C-alpha positions in Angstrom: 4.3 -163.4 43.4 7.3 -163.8 41.1 8.5 -160.2 41.8 8.3 -160.8 45.5 10.2 -164.0 45.3 12.8 -162.3 43.1 13.2 -159.4 45.6 13.5 -161.8 48.5 16.2 -163.7 46.6 18.0 -160.5 46.0 17.8 -159.5 49.7 19.1 -162.9 50.7 22.0 -162.6 48.2 22.8 -159.1 49.4 22.9 -160.2 53.0 25.2 -163.0 52.1 27.6 -160.6 50.4 27.4 -158.2 53.4 28.2 -161.1 55.8 31.3 -161.9 53.6 32.4 -158.3 53.7 32.2 -158.4 57.5 34.2 -161.6 57.5 37.0 -160.0 55.4 37.0 -157.0 57.7 37.8 -158.9 60.9 41.4 -159.7 60.0 42.1 -156.0 59.3 40.5 -155.0 62.6 42.8 -157.4 64.5 45.8 -155.9 62.8 44.6 -152.3 63.6 44.1 -153.4 67.2 47.6 -154.9 67.4 49.1 -151.7 66.1 47.3 -149.6 68.7 48.1 -152.1 71.5 51.8 -151.9 70.5 51.8 -148.1 70.5 50.0 -148.1 73.9 52.7 -150.5 75.4 50.1 -153.2 76.0 52.2 -155.8 74.1 55.2 -154.8 76.3 53.0 -155.4 79.4 51.8 -158.8 78.0 55.3 -160.2 77.7 54.9 -161.1 81.4 51.8 -162.3 83.1 49.4 -159.4 83.4 45.9 -158.7 84.8 43.1 -156.8 83.2 43.5 -154.0 85.8 47.2 -153.6 85.0 46.4 -153.4 81.2 43.7 -150.9 81.8 46.0 -148.7 83.8 48.6 -148.8 81.1 46.6 -146.5 78.8 43.8 -145.2 81.1 40.9 -147.3 79.8 38.2 -149.0 81.8 38.7 -152.6 82.9 35.7 -153.6 80.8 37.4 -152.1 77.7 40.6 -154.1 78.6 38.5 -157.2 78.9 37.0 -156.7 75.4 40.5 -156.2 73.9 41.8 -159.3 75.6 38.8 -161.3 74.3 39.8 -160.4 70.8 43.4 -161.3 71.4 42.4 -164.6 72.9 40.2 -165.5 70.0 42.9 -164.4 67.5 45.7 -166.4 69.1 47.6 -163.3 70.1 47.3 -163.8 73.9 46.5 -166.7 76.2 45.7 -167.2 79.8 48.5 -167.8 82.2 48.7 -171.2 83.9 45.0 -171.9 83.4 44.2 -168.7 85.2 41.1 -166.8 83.8 42.3 -163.4 85.0 46.0 -163.3 84.1 47.2 -163.0 80.5 50.4 -163.2 78.4 51.3 -163.2 74.7 51.3 -166.5 72.9 54.7 -167.9 72.0 54.3 -166.9 68.4 53.4 -163.3 69.1 55.9 -163.0 71.9 58.6 -163.9 69.4 57.3 -161.5 66.8 57.0 -158.7 69.3 60.4 -159.3 70.9 62.0 -160.0 67.5 64.9 -162.2 68.7 65.3 -163.4 65.0 65.2 -159.9 63.6 61.6 -160.4 62.4 59.7 -157.4 63.8 56.0 -156.9 64.5 56.2 -153.2 63.5 57.7 -154.1 60.1 55.1 -156.7 59.4 52.2 -154.3 60.3 53.8 -151.5 58.1 54.1 -153.9 55.2 50.4 -154.9 55.6 49.4 -151.2 55.6 51.5 -150.6 52.4 49.9 -153.5 50.7 46.4 -152.2 51.6 47.3 -148.8 50.1 48.4 -150.5 46.9 45.1 -152.4 46.7 43.1 -149.2 47.4 44.7 -147.4 44.4 44.7 -150.4 42.1 41.7 -149.5 39.9 42.7 -145.8 39.3 44.6 -144.7 36.1 47.1 -142.8 38.2 48.3 -146.1 39.9 51.6 -146.7 38.3 54.5 -149.0 39.0 55.9 -146.7 41.7 58.3 -149.1 43.4 60.1 -146.4 45.5 57.1 -145.4 47.5 57.3 -148.3 49.9 60.6 -149.9 49.1 62.0 -149.4 52.6 58.9 -150.9 54.2 59.1 -154.0 52.0 62.9 -154.3 52.6 62.4 -154.1 56.3 59.7 -156.7 56.2 61.8 -159.2 54.4 65.2 -158.3 55.7 66.1 -160.2 58.9 68.6 -158.6 61.2 71.9 -160.6 61.6 71.0 -162.1 65.0 72.1 -165.5 66.2 68.8 -167.0 65.1 68.9 -165.5 61.6 72.5 -166.6 61.2 71.4 -170.2 62.1 68.6 -170.0 59.4 71.0 -168.9 56.7 73.6 -171.4 57.8 71.1 -174.1 57.2 70.3 -172.7 53.8 73.9 -172.3 52.7 74.8 -175.7 54.2 72.3 -177.3 51.8 74.5 -176.1 48.9 78.0 -177.1 50.1 79.9 -175.7 47.1 78.3 -172.3 47.6 78.9 -172.4 51.3 82.5 -173.4 50.8 83.1 -170.5 48.5 81.6 -168.1 51.0 83.7 -169.5 53.7 86.8 -169.1 51.6 86.2 -165.4 51.2 84.1 -165.2 48.0 83.9 -162.6 46.8 80.1 -162.4 46.8 77.9 -160.2 44.6 74.6 -159.6 46.4 72.0 -158.3 44.0 69.0 -156.5 45.5 70.5 -156.3 49.0 67.6 -154.6 50.6 68.5 -153.9 54.3 70.9 -156.8 54.2 69.1 -159.9 55.4 71.1 -162.5 53.5 74.1 -160.3 52.9 74.8 -159.4 56.5 74.1 -162.9 57.7 76.7 -164.2 55.3 79.3 -161.6 56.3 78.8 -162.3 60.0 78.8 -166.1 59.5 82.0 -166.1 57.4 84.8 -163.8 58.7 86.9 -164.1 55.5 84.0 -163.2 53.2 84.2 -160.0 51.2 81.1 -158.8 49.3 79.6 -156.1 47.1 75.9 -155.3 47.7 73.8 -153.7 45.0 70.6 -151.8 45.9 68.9 -149.0 44.0 66.6 -147.4 46.6 68.3 -144.5 48.4 66.5 -144.9 51.7 67.1 -148.6 51.7 70.8 -148.1 51.0 71.0 -145.7 54.0 69.5 -148.3 56.3 71.7 -151.0 54.9 74.8 -148.9 55.7 73.6 -148.4 59.2 73.0 -152.1 59.7 76.3 -153.0 58.2 78.0 -150.6 60.6 76.1 -152.1 63.6 77.2 -155.6 62.4 80.8 -154.6 62.2 81.3 -155.7 58.6 81.9 -152.4 56.7 85.5 -153.2 56.1 84.5 -156.2 54.0 81.5 -154.7 52.3 81.1 -152.3 49.4 77.6 -151.0 48.9 76.7 -149.6 45.5 73.5 -147.6 44.9 72.8 -148.6 41.3 70.3 -150.4 39.1 71.5 -154.0 38.9 71.2 -153.9 35.2 74.2 -151.5 35.3 76.6 -153.9 37.0 79.8 -153.7 34.8 82.1 -156.1 36.6 83.3 -159.0 34.5 84.5 -162.3 35.8 85.1 -161.0 39.4 82.8 -163.0 41.8 82.9 -166.6 42.9 79.3 -166.5 44.1 76.2 -164.3 43.6 72.9 -164.1 45.4 69.9 -162.5 43.6 66.8 -161.3 45.5 64.7 -162.2 42.5 61.3 -161.7 44.1 61.7 -157.9 44.1 62.8 -157.4 40.5 60.4 -156.1 37.8 59.7 -158.2 34.7 61.4 -155.8 32.3 64.6 -155.8 34.3 65.0 -159.5 35.0 66.7 -160.7 31.8 69.2 -157.8 31.7 69.9 -158.3 35.4 70.7 -162.0 35.0 72.9 -161.2 32.0 74.9 -158.7 34.1 75.2 -161.1 37.0 76.4 -163.9 34.7 79.1 -161.6 33.3 80.2 -160.6 36.8 80.7 -164.2 37.9 84.0 -166.0 37.2 83.7 -169.0 34.9 82.2 -171.8 37.0 80.8 -169.2 39.5 77.5 -169.9 41.2 74.3 -168.0 41.4 71.8 -168.7 44.2 68.2 -167.6 44.1 65.4 -168.4 46.5 61.8 -169.4 46.0 60.1 -166.7 48.2 57.1 -168.8 49.2 56.5 -172.5 48.8 53.5 -173.8 46.7 50.5 -174.4 48.9 47.4 -176.6 48.4 44.7 -174.6 46.6 41.7 -173.6 48.8 39.4 -170.6 48.6 41.5 -168.8 51.2 44.8 -169.5 49.4 43.3 -168.5 46.0 42.3 -165.2 47.5 45.6 -164.5 49.2 47.5 -165.5 46.1 45.3 -163.2 43.9 45.9 -160.3 46.4 49.6 -160.9 46.5 49.8 -160.9 42.7 47.8 -157.6 42.6 50.2 -155.9 45.0 53.2 -157.3 43.2 51.9 -156.0 39.9 51.4 -152.6 41.3 55.1 -152.6 42.2 56.0 -153.8 38.7 57.2 -157.2 39.8 55.7 -160.6 38.7 53.7 -162.8 41.0 55.6 -165.3 43.2 57.5 -167.7 41.0 58.0 -171.3 41.8 61.4 -172.9 42.1 60.8 -174.7 38.8 59.9 -171.4 37.1 63.1 -169.8 38.5 65.1 -172.7 37.2 63.7 -172.2 33.7 64.5 -168.5 34.0 68.1 -169.2 34.9 68.5 -171.7 32.0 67.1 -169.1 29.6 69.8 -166.8 30.8 72.5 -169.3 29.8 73.3 -170.6 33.3 74.4 -174.3 33.3 73.9 -177.1 35.7 70.7 -175.5 37.1 69.4 -177.4 40.1 66.5 -177.1 42.6 67.6 -177.8 46.2 65.2 -178.5 49.0 66.4 -177.1 52.3 65.0 -176.8 55.8 64.2 -173.1 55.1 62.6 -173.6 51.6 63.7 -174.4 48.1 66.7 -172.8 46.5 67.8 -172.7 42.8 71.5 -172.8 41.9 73.0 -172.1 38.5 76.5 -172.0 37.2 78.3 -169.8 34.7 79.8 -172.0 32.1 83.5 -172.0 31.5 
């Protein structure tokens, strides 16, 4: 009798684990469906009110299949019914904005970053999985690098406006040292916001630098921007820049102290360094614990530390001999500002 009870308990436990696996899988399936729907032009069709028959004809599937896809999108908050109609559909406001990317935040980039992170997780337990940051550097840079649109400029204007001395130095022409430029999210926004600003952008990944140059050309700021493809630890300028911005979230542990030392030397006495807390602290729940653990695993596979709080960043700047370090709360997140001493 004991053995039967024990086996029943094991079956019950296994079924519970299997159900949890299925629950984890659903999110990935929605992402896969989104990628396919984008490739099949369904998302383009759903930017305006669209029927099941119109969707089905877009890629040659049956109306029943289109119905099942829309049911998923309705449940996931990707699409909604139009004007209380049960037969006409359109993207929700959030996904219409992500698909149309008026702010420079693009659906394709978000999906590519998710795929890159999944590949990192799949290889995490194998000895050959090293800190190969170059493999998906461009994917990560595109995901986090907003294009210099009117919307993104407004976001950065709010951030810079929360640190008036930093903003005023940008407006006066800088110069600015942008460390870890990626594809130019903050850098190109600053250059297009402040017509007098001159800047140097530092980025080590070749394919990322190529795209940064293309975006700078498109933004019309190349005459005021010098792009250097170097490791930031190799910055040799001394007392040149009024302000610096450090994309700290993408720098490996073993390079952070030397990078901060190089940035400090490059600033004029009294010059300002601005860093950003990538993601704000959230209330701990089972879901947030899981997402934080996965984010930390992916970050470690790229050789970078887990997300650091503004308070941890402030300590890091103080340890690098920056003075007057302050945490500033802004409408777009928390910023940390440090000053090179005289």
